[in-house]
Steps between C-alpha positions, in 0.01 A plus 500: 500500500166365594482513876431163653504376856813283533369329811192329362678174414717493809462221750507578868839428662346335804184336374313360796328247276835322453530422870439154631142435608558512873759772505268785597270318739419663826688296761256595772229304317703191422303302757169573331454171316128536435538829310831490312693817433412664167733746328399728218699739287364851477618744234612835645227761506545870555242628752454819296460320168841579351574155363713459189229293331227761541457848358325678784522865596542482876483764773866595458476550123507810287179496293678667208788257437334217697832416666595539863542861603841654436595845631150516643342842450178643642273741316390812684223553596339161418777286659492225237841340453695396191857445382672836459586437134142395423307784665740766371336461156158606629339828601189336642483200733426190288286352779278788608562766237597768752747769395850418620626805690829335588661159545662395828724204579333236716801351677294304751303307238811448288668352807214251533535405132878459527472278808233293328721447194803416710313228685288369214537126436795458735325299770497123514314352792286215626155583620278283718136509413326573831163401365365219712240239418368221715836441666670792668852383416433448129719741305636527150848632423521734203843534334566821310724461199824693468407821321832658406425462128144619553656825619695530174185457293322753722771763454509442125124538479513835679786617277309404185195696610713807567679466165173484309396825664842658427577527871865419439642574845244276664588219260873547564444481874313168479743353247796601717346316795444197281863515383620511860291195588635297208859600577453376855375167364800480267737546792339201671462264204754615241436589136217262421342537151165584654628784716732634227208518257286678760769753581582555133136579422459739794826682423384541140179663621701733722697593190174582322400726790828690488480532123148643533629774732795583274764346728693322225804422715298315766294328231814362336631378837177313572480350151866389517446334836186336361705361213768371738249296698311373197827390340548257789192302397482232229360668188236239424213697655327722242376753755846545653654522154253772404565700818877470450489617136269788586732620778796486263309697236392762752861557603580530129222757458629711788857485368371590153324813630814595690689487169718203596436303180770239554358408840149501356603260225665269751183468710275471193724222369484314831122528494498371142716201597263410786200516266672305223584226746142488622368486143736214418319294764150631424508590131122478460416762763394815308578745781862381511538553125368856530729561799803386298399726211464793740846436645647479151343838424656654812847370414460612139393850603812542714720361222357759261570780748855369541551508123484122450241512224566154356454336840184703558347394166583136565324506839198687365468248217529203735226646720271555199554143385408366843177699517394430143533127561310517829141376506278622783164371612203673338344537842804679647444844352733672746794281407441548129477876545830493688663296221376744235609802702857373540508392135389846388777660704762263357395562140510871570857469624602298194352774282751745648805314369 
C-alpha cells in the first residue's frame, strides 16, 4: 500500500470562513464607525515549525529519522540526542563523530516532546492585534481556524518520516494517537464517509507496522478493522477502493503464510471482487487492470495449492488475457515494467500445468 495522508482533502469541521460577516466582530469596537472592524482568517502555525504542510527538522526532531523524538536517548559523552531505535544502529555520533560510550534515556526531553505532541493543533482562539497606529483604540481581530484536522495531518507526517527510517515503534505511536483522534470525532459526528476513510487508512498503516515487526495477529486485527470502516463508504472513490483491496489482500497474505489457505482464498476473492467492480466503472485505467490480474494470480495460486488445478488455470489464463490486451503509455515505463513482470509470473505459472 502506498502510504498517503488521508487528511489532505478533508475540510475543517468548523470553518471560520463560513461564518456570517459580522459574527466575529469585536463588540467593544462596535462604536468605531470611522474605522470599521476587519476580520481575517489565519491558518494555524506551529511556533516551532512543525506544520503538516512543511518538511522542517525542528528542535525536537531526531536528525536520523527526521521525525519527532521517540524514546529519546542521549549519547555519552557528547550528549547529542536521538530516537533510541535510530541511534542504536550507530557506534559513532552522527552529529559530531564522537565514540558512543553508552546511551542513556533522556526522560526530561522526552516529556517535553510528549507534551508538545499532546497539545499540538488543539487550540482555537481569537487574538487581538495590539499593534496601534494613529488611533490608540484601532485594533484588528484575528480568528484562528479550527485545527483538529491539521493535527491529523501533522501526526501522519511524523509517522511517515519514522516509517521511512524504519523506526516502527515511533510510527506506531503517532498513528495510534491519530487513530484515537479520529475515533473521538466519529463518536461526535457518526460514521461519515470522510472520517471512515481516514480511520481505515490509518488502521491499515498500523497493520503494516505490526506486520513489519512480525506481529501477524495484531496486523490482521488492524487490517480487518480497516476493512470494516472502508466497507461503510460508497465504493466510487478509486483511492478508497485501492486501500480496501490492499487491506483485504494483506490479510490474505498473512493467512496464507499461516497455512490457512481457505481463509486466504476468501480474502483474496473479496479483494478481487472489489477490484473487478472498480474496473467495471473505470475500464480504461491501466493500474486497475494490473491490480485485477494480480488478484486473479493470488486466487489461482491458492486454488492450485488446494488441488483445484482447473480453477487455477482458468484464473491464470484470464489474468494473462487482461494484461496482453492492456496498452500502456510509452512514457510510463514503470507501469509497463509492472505489467511485464506480472505477465512473466503468470506465464511461468501456466508453464507448470
